[in-house]
PDB file as gemmi writes it, atoms N, CA and C in Angstrom:
CRYST1    1.000    1.000    1.000  90.00  90.00  90.00 P 1                      
ATOM      1  N   MET A   1      -9.354  -1.194  -5.582  1.00  0.00           N  
ATOM      2  CA  MET A   1      -9.226  -2.478  -6.156  1.00  0.00           C  
ATOM      3  C   MET A   1      -9.699  -3.621  -5.163  1.00  0.00           C  
ATOM      4  N   GLN A   2      -9.274  -3.345  -3.917  1.00  0.00           N  
ATOM      5  CA  GLN A   2      -9.766  -4.335  -2.890  1.00  0.00           C  
ATOM      6  C   GLN A   2     -11.230  -4.452  -2.742  1.00  0.00           C  
ATOM      7  N   ILE A   3     -11.883  -3.346  -2.896  1.00  0.00           N  
ATOM      8  CA  ILE A   3     -13.377  -3.351  -2.814  1.00  0.00           C  
ATOM      9  C   ILE A   3     -13.953  -4.020  -3.969  1.00  0.00           C  
ATOM     10  N   MET A   4     -13.419  -3.717  -5.177  1.00  0.00           N  
ATOM     11  CA  MET A   4     -14.048  -4.330  -6.411  1.00  0.00           C  
ATOM     12  C   MET A   4     -13.559  -5.719  -6.670  1.00  0.00           C  
ATOM     13  N   GLU A   5     -12.222  -6.013  -6.532  1.00  0.00           N  
ATOM     14  CA  GLU A   5     -11.646  -7.311  -6.803  1.00  0.00           C  
ATOM     15  C   GLU A   5     -11.627  -8.225  -5.657  1.00  0.00           C  
ATOM     16  N   GLY A   6     -11.098  -7.651  -4.581  1.00  0.00           N  
ATOM     17  CA  GLY A   6     -10.994  -8.479  -3.309  1.00  0.00           C  
ATOM     18  C   GLY A   6      -9.719  -9.271  -3.128  1.00  0.00           C  
ATOM     19  N   ASP A   7      -8.909  -9.413  -4.121  1.00  0.00           N  
ATOM     20  CA  ASP A   7      -7.762 -10.332  -3.994  1.00  0.00           C  
ATOM     21  C   ASP A   7      -6.606  -9.502  -4.592  1.00  0.00           C  
ATOM     22  N   LEU A   8      -6.006  -8.616  -3.796  1.00  0.00           N  
ATOM     23  CA  LEU A   8      -5.012  -7.661  -4.429  1.00  0.00           C  
ATOM     24  C   LEU A   8      -3.783  -8.344  -5.036  1.00  0.00           C  
ATOM     25  N   ALA A   9      -3.103  -9.227  -4.332  1.00  0.00           N  
ATOM     26  CA  ALA A   9      -1.825  -9.688  -4.780  1.00  0.00           C  
ATOM     27  C   ALA A   9      -1.887 -10.328  -6.173  1.00  0.00           C  
ATOM     28  N   PRO A  10      -2.796 -11.323  -6.391  1.00  0.00           N  
ATOM     29  CA  PRO A  10      -2.833 -11.864  -7.718  1.00  0.00           C  
ATOM     30  C   PRO A  10      -3.326 -10.973  -8.821  1.00  0.00           C  
ATOM     31  N   THR A  11      -4.218 -10.035  -8.416  1.00  0.00           N  
ATOM     32  CA  THR A  11      -4.692  -9.116  -9.428  1.00  0.00           C  
ATOM     33  C   THR A  11      -3.585  -8.141  -9.858  1.00  0.00           C  
ATOM     34  N   ILE A  12      -2.867  -7.583  -8.889  1.00  0.00           N  
ATOM     35  CA  ILE A  12      -1.683  -6.780  -9.245  1.00  0.00           C  
ATOM     36  C   ILE A  12      -0.682  -7.537 -10.029  1.00  0.00           C  
ATOM     37  N   GLU A  13      -0.363  -8.784  -9.701  1.00  0.00           N  
ATOM     38  CA  GLU A  13       0.647  -9.559 -10.407  1.00  0.00           C  
ATOM     39  C   GLU A  13       0.153  -9.819 -11.858  1.00  0.00           C  
ATOM     40  N   ALA A  14      -1.191 -10.040 -12.006  1.00  0.00           N  
ATOM     41  CA  ALA A  14      -1.597 -10.376 -13.364  1.00  0.00           C  
ATOM     42  C   ALA A  14      -1.583  -9.154 -14.350  1.00  0.00           C  
ATOM     43  N   HIS A  15      -1.614  -7.977 -13.740  1.00  0.00           N  
ATOM     44  CA  HIS A  15      -1.587  -6.755 -14.525  1.00  0.00           C  
ATOM     45  C   HIS A  15      -0.327  -5.932 -14.344  1.00  0.00           C  
ATOM     46  N   LEU A  16       0.737  -6.515 -13.780  1.00  0.00           N  
ATOM     47  CA  LEU A  16       1.912  -5.795 -13.365  1.00  0.00           C  
ATOM     48  C   LEU A  16       2.495  -4.942 -14.559  1.00  0.00           C  
ATOM     49  N   ASP A  17       2.428  -5.492 -15.753  1.00  0.00           N  
ATOM     50  CA  ASP A  17       3.031  -4.775 -16.875  1.00  0.00           C  
ATOM     51  C   ASP A  17       2.199  -3.507 -17.271  1.00  0.00           C  
ATOM     52  N   ARG A  18       1.101  -3.370 -16.686  1.00  0.00           N  
ATOM     53  CA  ARG A  18       0.243  -2.181 -16.948  1.00  0.00           C  
ATOM     54  C   ARG A  18       0.205  -1.122 -15.792  1.00  0.00           C  
ATOM     55  N   ILE A  19       0.832  -1.483 -14.683  1.00  0.00           N  
ATOM     56  CA  ILE A  19       0.724  -0.717 -13.497  1.00  0.00           C  
ATOM     57  C   ILE A  19       2.001   0.123 -13.249  1.00  0.00           C  
ATOM     58  N   ALA A  20       1.764   1.429 -13.178  1.00  0.00           N  
ATOM     59  CA  ALA A  20       2.961   2.359 -12.900  1.00  0.00           C  
ATOM     60  C   ALA A  20       2.701   3.135 -11.626  1.00  0.00           C  
ATOM     61  N   HIS A  21       1.498   3.074 -10.950  1.00  0.00           N  
ATOM     62  CA  HIS A  21       1.301   3.838  -9.782  1.00  0.00           C  
ATOM     63  C   HIS A  21       0.173   3.091  -8.964  1.00  0.00           C  
ATOM     64  N   ILE A  22       0.524   2.916  -7.732  1.00  0.00           N  
ATOM     65  CA  ILE A  22      -0.403   2.243  -6.789  1.00  0.00           C  
ATOM     66  C   ILE A  22      -0.817   3.257  -5.758  1.00  0.00           C  
ATOM     67  N   GLN A  23      -2.080   3.444  -5.543  1.00  0.00           N  
ATOM     68  CA  GLN A  23      -2.644   4.428  -4.569  1.00  0.00           C  
ATOM     69  C   GLN A  23      -3.122   3.688  -3.385  1.00  0.00           C  
ATOM     70  N   LEU A  24      -2.733   4.042  -2.183  1.00  0.00           N  
ATOM     71  CA  LEU A  24      -3.110   3.368  -0.939  1.00  0.00           C  
ATOM     72  C   LEU A  24      -4.150   4.072  -0.167  1.00  0.00           C  
ATOM     73  N   ALA A  25      -5.048   3.282   0.482  1.00  0.00           N  
ATOM     74  CA  ALA A  25      -5.981   3.708   1.462  1.00  0.00           C  
ATOM     75  C   ALA A  25      -6.601   2.414   1.953  1.00  0.00           C  
ATOM     76  N   ASP A  26      -6.648   2.266   3.248  1.00  0.00           N  
ATOM     77  CA  ASP A  26      -7.218   0.891   3.753  1.00  0.00           C  
ATOM     78  C   ASP A  26      -8.728   0.940   3.593  1.00  0.00           C  
ATOM     79  N   THR A  27      -9.205  -0.237   3.709  1.00  0.00           N  
ATOM     80  CA  THR A  27     -10.662  -0.449   3.558  1.00  0.00           C  
ATOM     81  C   THR A  27     -11.196  -1.315   4.704  1.00  0.00           C  
ATOM     82  N   PRO A  28     -12.352  -0.985   5.249  1.00  0.00           N  
ATOM     83  CA  PRO A  28     -13.219   0.097   4.923  1.00  0.00           C  
ATOM     84  C   PRO A  28     -12.747   1.469   5.508  1.00  0.00           C  
ATOM     85  N   GLY A  29     -13.335   2.498   5.015  1.00  0.00           N  
ATOM     86  CA  GLY A  29     -13.069   3.827   5.612  1.00  0.00           C  
ATOM     87  C   GLY A  29     -12.097   4.667   5.010  1.00  0.00           C  
ATOM     88  N   ARG A  30     -11.309   4.112   4.130  1.00  0.00           N  
ATOM     89  CA  ARG A  30     -10.159   4.899   3.401  1.00  0.00           C  
ATOM     90  C   ARG A  30      -9.237   5.560   4.375  1.00  0.00           C  
ATOM     91  N   HIS A  31      -8.936   4.852   5.511  1.00  0.00           N  
ATOM     92  CA  HIS A  31      -8.021   5.372   6.478  1.00  0.00           C  
ATOM     93  C   HIS A  31      -6.602   4.880   6.099  1.00  0.00           C  
ATOM     94  N   GLU A  32      -5.594   5.238   7.004  1.00  0.00           N  
ATOM     95  CA  GLU A  32      -4.175   4.881   6.751  1.00  0.00           C  
ATOM     96  C   GLU A  32      -4.082   3.333   6.773  1.00  0.00           C  
ATOM     97  N   PRO A  33      -3.002   2.881   6.095  1.00  0.00           N  
ATOM     98  CA  PRO A  33      -2.709   1.465   6.077  1.00  0.00           C  
ATOM     99  C   PRO A  33      -2.542   0.909   7.567  1.00  0.00           C  
ATOM    100  N   GLY A  34      -3.111  -0.299   7.750  1.00  0.00           N  
ATOM    101  CA  GLY A  34      -3.015  -0.936   9.034  1.00  0.00           C  
ATOM    102  C   GLY A  34      -4.294  -0.743   9.836  1.00  0.00           C  
ATOM    103  N   THR A  35      -5.311  -0.001   9.409  1.00  0.00           N  
ATOM    104  CA  THR A  35      -6.521   0.303  10.094  1.00  0.00           C  
ATOM    105  C   THR A  35      -7.724  -0.507   9.507  1.00  0.00           C  
ATOM    106  N   GLY A  36      -7.460  -1.370   8.577  1.00  0.00           N  
ATOM    107  CA  GLY A  36      -8.603  -2.082   7.924  1.00  0.00           C  
ATOM    108  C   GLY A  36      -8.213  -3.575   7.608  1.00  0.00           C  
ATOM    109  N   GLU A  37      -8.789  -4.018   6.503  1.00  0.00           N  
ATOM    110  CA  GLU A  37      -8.609  -5.438   6.126  1.00  0.00           C  
ATOM    111  C   GLU A  37      -7.428  -5.743   5.205  1.00  0.00           C  
ATOM    112  N   ILE A  38      -6.694  -4.809   4.740  1.00  0.00           N  
ATOM    113  CA  ILE A  38      -5.563  -5.074   3.871  1.00  0.00           C  
ATOM    114  C   ILE A  38      -4.310  -5.364   4.686  1.00  0.00           C  
ATOM    115  N   ASN A  39      -3.601  -6.498   4.430  1.00  0.00           N  
ATOM    116  CA  ASN A  39      -2.381  -6.897   5.033  1.00  0.00           C  
ATOM    117  C   ASN A  39      -1.258  -6.207   4.314  1.00  0.00           C  
ATOM    118  N   TYR A  40      -0.905  -4.915   4.705  1.00  0.00           N  
ATOM    119  CA  TYR A  40       0.119  -4.152   3.972  1.00  0.00           C  
ATOM    120  C   TYR A  40       1.497  -4.751   4.063  1.00  0.00           C  
ATOM    121  N   PRO A  41       2.012  -5.234   5.214  1.00  0.00           N  
ATOM    122  CA  PRO A  41       3.313  -5.925   5.196  1.00  0.00           C  
ATOM    123  C   PRO A  41       3.389  -7.024   4.132  1.00  0.00           C  
ATOM    124  N   PHE A  42       2.368  -7.830   3.977  1.00  0.00           N  
ATOM    125  CA  PHE A  42       2.356  -8.883   2.874  1.00  0.00           C  
ATOM    126  C   PHE A  42       2.339  -8.203   1.613  1.00  0.00           C  
ATOM    127  N   LEU A  43       1.526  -7.183   1.394  1.00  0.00           N  
ATOM    128  CA  LEU A  43       1.338  -6.565   0.019  1.00  0.00           C  
ATOM    129  C   LEU A  43       2.675  -5.934  -0.355  1.00  0.00           C  
ATOM    130  N   PHE A  44       3.394  -5.228   0.559  1.00  0.00           N  
ATOM    131  CA  PHE A  44       4.643  -4.572   0.209  1.00  0.00           C  
ATOM    132  C   PHE A  44       5.715  -5.621  -0.080  1.00  0.00           C  
ATOM    133  N   ASP A  45       5.773  -6.708   0.723  1.00  0.00           N  
ATOM    134  CA  ASP A  45       6.637  -7.834   0.401  1.00  0.00           C  
ATOM    135  C   ASP A  45       6.398  -8.411  -0.983  1.00  0.00           C  
ATOM    136  N   HIS A  46       5.093  -8.615  -1.310  1.00  0.00           N  
ATOM    137  CA  HIS A  46       4.756  -9.162  -2.590  1.00  0.00           C  
ATOM    138  C   HIS A  46       5.156  -8.209  -3.750  1.00  0.00           C  
ATOM    139  N   LEU A  47       4.912  -6.926  -3.552  1.00  0.00           N  
ATOM    140  CA  LEU A  47       5.271  -6.043  -4.600  1.00  0.00           C  
ATOM    141  C   LEU A  47       6.873  -6.067  -4.833  1.00  0.00           C  
ATOM    142  N   ASP A  48       7.616  -6.177  -3.781  1.00  0.00           N  
ATOM    143  CA  ASP A  48       9.078  -6.371  -3.911  1.00  0.00           C  
ATOM    144  C   ASP A  48       9.324  -7.709  -4.651  1.00  0.00           C  
ATOM    145  N   SER A  49       8.688  -8.800  -4.247  1.00  0.00           N  
ATOM    146  CA  SER A  49       9.032 -10.052  -4.919  1.00  0.00           C  
ATOM    147  C   SER A  49       8.686 -10.162  -6.330  1.00  0.00           C  
ATOM    148  N   ILE A  50       7.674  -9.427  -6.803  1.00  0.00           N  
ATOM    149  CA  ILE A  50       7.355  -9.514  -8.221  1.00  0.00           C  
ATOM    150  C   ILE A  50       8.012  -8.401  -9.027  1.00  0.00           C  
ATOM    151  N   GLY A  51       8.861  -7.611  -8.379  1.00  0.00           N  
ATOM    152  CA  GLY A  51       9.652  -6.613  -9.102  1.00  0.00           C  
ATOM    153  C   GLY A  51       8.921  -5.335  -9.434  1.00  0.00           C  
ATOM    154  N   TYR A  52       7.916  -5.005  -8.658  1.00  0.00           N  
ATOM    155  CA  TYR A  52       7.215  -3.715  -8.925  1.00  0.00           C  
ATOM    156  C   TYR A  52       8.166  -2.575  -8.571  1.00  0.00           C  
ATOM    157  N   SER A  53       8.316  -1.657  -9.596  1.00  0.00           N  
ATOM    158  CA  SER A  53       9.248  -0.564  -9.409  1.00  0.00           C  
ATOM    159  C   SER A  53       8.547   0.803  -9.684  1.00  0.00           C  
ATOM    160  N   GLY A  54       7.243   0.844  -9.676  1.00  0.00           N  
ATOM    161  CA  GLY A  54       6.509   2.113  -9.925  1.00  0.00           C  
ATOM    162  C   GLY A  54       6.288   2.869  -8.617  1.00  0.00           C  
ATOM    163  N   TRP A  55       5.511   3.895  -8.723  1.00  0.00           N  
ATOM    164  CA  TRP A  55       5.233   4.783  -7.621  1.00  0.00           C  
ATOM    165  C   TRP A  55       4.157   4.120  -6.697  1.00  0.00           C  
ATOM    166  N   ILE A  56       4.199   4.457  -5.443  1.00  0.00           N  
ATOM    167  CA  ILE A  56       3.208   4.218  -4.512  1.00  0.00           C  
ATOM    168  C   ILE A  56       2.753   5.558  -3.796  1.00  0.00           C  
ATOM    169  N   GLY A  57       1.489   5.920  -3.904  1.00  0.00           N  
ATOM    170  CA  GLY A  57       1.050   7.087  -3.345  1.00  0.00           C  
ATOM    171  C   GLY A  57       0.032   6.789  -2.310  1.00  0.00           C  
ATOM    172  N   CYS A  58      -0.141   7.642  -1.437  1.00  0.00           N  
ATOM    173  CA  CYS A  58      -1.128   7.575  -0.352  1.00  0.00           C  
ATOM    174  C   CYS A  58      -2.203   8.702  -0.410  1.00  0.00           C  
ATOM    175  N   GLU A  59      -3.454   8.268  -0.443  1.00  0.00           N  
ATOM    176  CA  GLU A  59      -4.524   9.197  -0.380  1.00  0.00           C  
ATOM    177  C   GLU A  59      -5.584   8.666   0.573  1.00  0.00           C  
ATOM    178  N   TYR A  60      -5.424   8.993   1.825  1.00  0.00           N  
ATOM    179  CA  TYR A  60      -6.353   8.351   2.807  1.00  0.00           C  
ATOM    180  C   TYR A  60      -6.772   9.502   3.810  1.00  0.00           C  
ATOM    181  N   ILE A  61      -7.777   9.128   4.591  1.00  0.00           N  
ATOM    182  CA  ILE A  61      -8.281  10.021   5.627  1.00  0.00           C  
ATOM    183  C   ILE A  61      -7.812   9.526   6.957  1.00  0.00           C  
ATOM    184  N   PRO A  62      -6.929  10.223   7.661  1.00  0.00           N  
ATOM    185  CA  PRO A  62      -6.400   9.700   8.836  1.00  0.00           C  
ATOM    186  C   PRO A  62      -7.512   9.408   9.896  1.00  0.00           C  
ATOM    187  N   ALA A  63      -7.372   8.162  10.507  1.00  0.00           N  
ATOM    188  CA  ALA A  63      -8.402   7.801  11.460  1.00  0.00           C  
ATOM    189  C   ALA A  63      -8.389   8.734  12.695  1.00  0.00           C  
ATOM    190  N   THR A  64      -7.210   9.333  12.963  1.00  0.00           N  
ATOM    191  CA  THR A  64      -7.044  10.232  14.184  1.00  0.00           C  
ATOM    192  C   THR A  64      -6.526  11.563  13.664  1.00  0.00           C  
ATOM    193  N   THR A  65      -5.266  11.912  13.996  1.00  0.00           N  
ATOM    194  CA  THR A  65      -4.764  13.166  13.501  1.00  0.00           C  
ATOM    195  C   THR A  65      -3.774  12.875  12.304  1.00  0.00           C  
ATOM    196  N   THR A  66      -3.413  13.911  11.577  1.00  0.00           N  
ATOM    197  CA  THR A  66      -2.542  13.760  10.432  1.00  0.00           C  
ATOM    198  C   THR A  66      -1.206  13.140  10.939  1.00  0.00           C  
ATOM    199  N   THR A  67      -0.583  13.690  11.997  1.00  0.00           N  
ATOM    200  CA  THR A  67       0.673  13.220  12.477  1.00  0.00           C  
ATOM    201  C   THR A  67       0.573  11.750  12.973  1.00  0.00           C  
ATOM    202  N   GLU A  68      -0.467  11.434  13.764  1.00  0.00           N  
ATOM    203  CA  GLU A  68      -0.563  10.036  14.171  1.00  0.00           C  
ATOM    204  C   GLU A  68      -0.893   9.092  12.939  1.00  0.00           C  
ATOM    205  N   GLY A  69      -1.545   9.722  11.931  1.00  0.00           N  
ATOM    206  CA  GLY A  69      -1.816   8.929  10.759  1.00  0.00           C  
ATOM    207  C   GLY A  69      -0.632   8.581   9.937  1.00  0.00           C  
ATOM    208  N   LEU A  70       0.545   9.066  10.267  1.00  0.00           N  
ATOM    209  CA  LEU A  70       1.722   8.783   9.522  1.00  0.00           C  
ATOM    210  C   LEU A  70       2.570   7.690  10.268  1.00  0.00           C  
ATOM    211  N   ASP A  71       2.118   7.281  11.405  1.00  0.00           N  
ATOM    212  CA  ASP A  71       2.888   6.282  12.208  1.00  0.00           C  
ATOM    213  C   ASP A  71       3.015   4.919  11.387  1.00  0.00           C  
ATOM    214  N   TRP A  72       2.076   4.633  10.623  1.00  0.00           N  
ATOM    215  CA  TRP A  72       2.119   3.268   9.931  1.00  0.00           C  
ATOM    216  C   TRP A  72       3.360   3.206   9.001  1.00  0.00           C  
ATOM    217  N   PHE A  73       3.928   4.358   8.621  1.00  0.00           N  
ATOM    218  CA  PHE A  73       5.099   4.346   7.636  1.00  0.00           C  
ATOM    219  C   PHE A  73       6.405   4.130   8.363  1.00  0.00           C  
ATOM    220  N   LYS A  74       6.546   4.302   9.666  1.00  0.00           N  
ATOM    221  CA  LYS A  74       7.812   4.214  10.385  1.00  0.00           C  
ATOM    222  C   LYS A  74       8.594   2.910  10.017  1.00  0.00           C  
ATOM    223  N   PRO A  75       7.983   1.719  10.008  1.00  0.00           N  
ATOM    224  CA  PRO A  75       8.732   0.531   9.760  1.00  0.00           C  
ATOM    225  C   PRO A  75       9.399   0.491   8.372  1.00  0.00           C  
ATOM    226  N   TYR A  76       8.806   1.296   7.425  1.00  0.00           N  
ATOM    227  CA  TYR A  76       9.276   1.235   6.099  1.00  0.00           C  
ATOM    228  C   TYR A  76      10.204   2.315   5.651  1.00  0.00           C  
ATOM    229  N   ARG A  77      10.484   3.216   6.571  1.00  0.00           N  
ATOM    230  CA  ARG A  77      11.344   4.398   6.212  1.00  0.00           C  
ATOM    231  C   ARG A  77      12.774   3.937   5.681  1.00  0.00           C  
ATOM    232  N   GLY A  78      13.315   3.007   6.384  1.00  0.00           N  
ATOM    233  CA  GLY A  78      14.642   2.541   5.986  1.00  0.00           C  
ATOM    234  C   GLY A  78      14.672   1.903   4.649  1.00  0.00           C  
ATOM    235  N   ASN A  79      13.566   1.239   4.289  1.00  0.00           N  
ATOM    236  CA  ASN A  79      13.531   0.550   2.935  1.00  0.00           C  
ATOM    237  C   ASN A  79      13.453   1.582   1.830  1.00  0.00           C  
ATOM    238  N   VAL A  80      12.789   2.721   2.125  1.00  0.00           N  
ATOM    239  CA  VAL A  80      12.691   3.781   1.135  1.00  0.00           C  
ATOM    240  C   VAL A  80      14.064   4.387   0.926  1.00  0.00           C  
ATOM    241  N   ALA A  81      14.744   4.651   1.966  1.00  0.00           N  
ATOM    242  CA  ALA A  81      16.129   5.279   1.882  1.00  0.00           C  
ATOM    243  C   ALA A  81      17.059   4.304   1.204  1.00  0.00           C  
ATOM    244  N   ALA A  82      17.018   3.055   1.431  1.00  0.00           N  
ATOM    245  CA  ALA A  82      17.802   2.082   0.824  1.00  0.00           C  
ATOM    246  C   ALA A  82      17.557   1.908  -0.669  1.00  0.00           C  
ATOM    247  N   ALA A  83      16.303   2.126  -1.054  1.00  0.00           N  
ATOM    248  CA  ALA A  83      15.990   1.935  -2.458  1.00  0.00           C  
ATOM    249  C   ALA A  83      16.292   3.221  -3.296  1.00  0.00           C  
ATOM    250  N   ALA A  84      16.458   4.330  -2.618  1.00  0.00           N  
ATOM    251  CA  ALA A  84      16.649   5.632  -3.331  1.00  0.00           C  
ATOM    252  C   ALA A  84      18.081   5.654  -4.020  1.00  0.00           C  
TER     253      ALA A  84                                                      
END                                                                             
């Protein structure tokens, strides 16, 4: 969506009632969040503020190793546990 639309937050908000799954990969390169142009902390906060309760999946190509490619998720681990 970022490549085609370019403005994620308002596009997601405008179609929130039709979205049940968001798939993540940064752009350019389809690497893990935090390696490209998408501001993921803002996006995750925005999803919370508009009441998104669907799934978030990750399908990206790690820029380095698989283990290092999971480092981006560390700040959010507590939020996932709290929401469960």
